[in-house]
VMD Tcl script that builds the backbone (N, CA, C; Angstrom):
set m [mol new atoms 72]
animate dup $m
set s [atomselect $m all]
$s set {name element resname resid chain x y z} {
  {N N MET 1 A -24.946 5.102 26.006}
  {CA C MET 1 A -25.363 4.047 24.435}
  {C C MET 1 A -26.119 3.098 24.774}
  {N N ALA 2 A -25.195 2.843 25.462}
  {CA C ALA 2 A -25.597 1.114 25.755}
  {C C ALA 2 A -27.091 0.991 26.201}
  {N N ILE 3 A -28.116 1.710 26.359}
  {CA C ILE 3 A -29.158 1.903 26.606}
  {C C ILE 3 A -29.898 1.962 25.834}
  {N N VAL 4 A -29.674 2.703 24.964}
  {CA C VAL 4 A -30.478 2.757 23.145}
  {C C VAL 4 A -30.462 1.125 22.121}
  {N N GLY 5 A -29.291 0.751 22.429}
  {CA C GLY 5 A -28.997 -0.650 22.407}
  {C C GLY 5 A -30.339 -1.567 22.984}
  {N N ARG 6 A -29.698 -1.445 23.936}
  {CA C ARG 6 A -30.833 -2.185 24.829}
  {C C ARG 6 A -32.438 -2.024 24.491}
  {N N ALA 7 A -32.562 -1.042 24.719}
  {CA C ALA 7 A -34.305 -0.332 23.988}
  {C C ALA 7 A -34.715 -1.257 22.645}
  {N N SER 8 A -33.534 -1.226 21.668}
  {CA C SER 8 A -33.806 -1.598 20.051}
  {C C SER 8 A -33.716 -3.011 20.295}
  {N N TRP 9 A -33.316 -3.268 21.204}
  {CA C TRP 9 A -33.343 -5.049 21.309}
  {C C TRP 9 A -34.496 -5.414 21.750}
  {N N LEU 10 A -35.299 -5.014 22.971}
  {CA C LEU 10 A -36.321 -5.341 23.864}
  {C C LEU 10 A -37.278 -4.789 22.918}
  {N N LYS 11 A -37.408 -3.940 21.572}
  {CA C LYS 11 A -38.447 -3.678 20.543}
  {C C LYS 11 A -38.571 -4.986 20.042}
  {N N LYS 12 A -37.276 -4.873 19.550}
  {CA C LYS 12 A -37.255 -6.178 18.458}
  {C C LYS 12 A -37.676 -7.573 19.106}
  {N N ASN 13 A -37.455 -8.265 20.211}
  {CA C ASN 13 A -38.187 -8.729 20.995}
  {C C ASN 13 A -39.562 -8.871 21.340}
  {N N TYR 14 A -39.904 -7.850 21.597}
  {CA C TYR 14 A -41.858 -7.394 22.246}
  {C C TYR 14 A -42.461 -7.777 20.174}
  {N N ILE 15 A -41.798 -6.966 19.187}
  {CA C ILE 15 A -42.614 -7.230 18.163}
  {C C ILE 15 A -42.523 -8.599 17.426}
  {N N ARG 16 A -41.628 -9.604 17.702}
  {CA C ARG 16 A -41.459 -11.154 17.575}
  {C C ARG 16 A -42.352 -11.554 18.421}
  {N N ALA 17 A -42.623 -11.656 19.518}
  {CA C ALA 17 A -43.100 -11.865 20.412}
  {C C ALA 17 A -44.914 -11.917 20.000}
  {N N ALA 18 A -44.997 -10.550 19.947}
  {CA C ALA 18 A -46.304 -10.283 19.360}
  {C C ALA 18 A -46.600 -10.884 18.210}
  {N N ALA 19 A -45.878 -10.851 17.424}
  {CA C ALA 19 A -46.194 -11.695 15.360}
  {C C ALA 19 A -46.306 -13.383 16.092}
  {N N LEU 20 A -45.538 -13.355 16.762}
  {CA C LEU 20 A -46.196 -15.280 17.473}
  {C C LEU 20 A -47.581 -15.236 17.938}
  {N N LEU 21 A -47.523 -14.897 19.045}
  {CA C LEU 21 A -49.288 -14.357 19.482}
  {C C LEU 21 A -49.975 -14.544 18.840}
  {N N SER 22 A -50.182 -13.308 17.815}
  {CA C SER 22 A -50.853 -13.064 17.287}
  {C C SER 22 A -51.342 -14.065 15.540}
  {N N THR 23 A -50.119 -14.583 15.766}
  {CA C THR 23 A -50.455 -16.315 14.295}
  {C C THR 23 A -50.908 -17.497 15.174}
  {N N SER 24 A -50.330 -17.630 16.517}
  {CA C SER 24 A -51.325 -19.049 17.371}
  {C C SER 24 A -52.274 -18.775 17.661}
}
mol reanalyze $m
mol bondsrecalc $m
mol representation Tube
mol addrep $m
């Protein structure tokens, strides 16, 4: 079950990183 949480966390981080890169 922890894997699902990790995947969700990774996806959230990836989306935030992509947003930061696209704005800069």
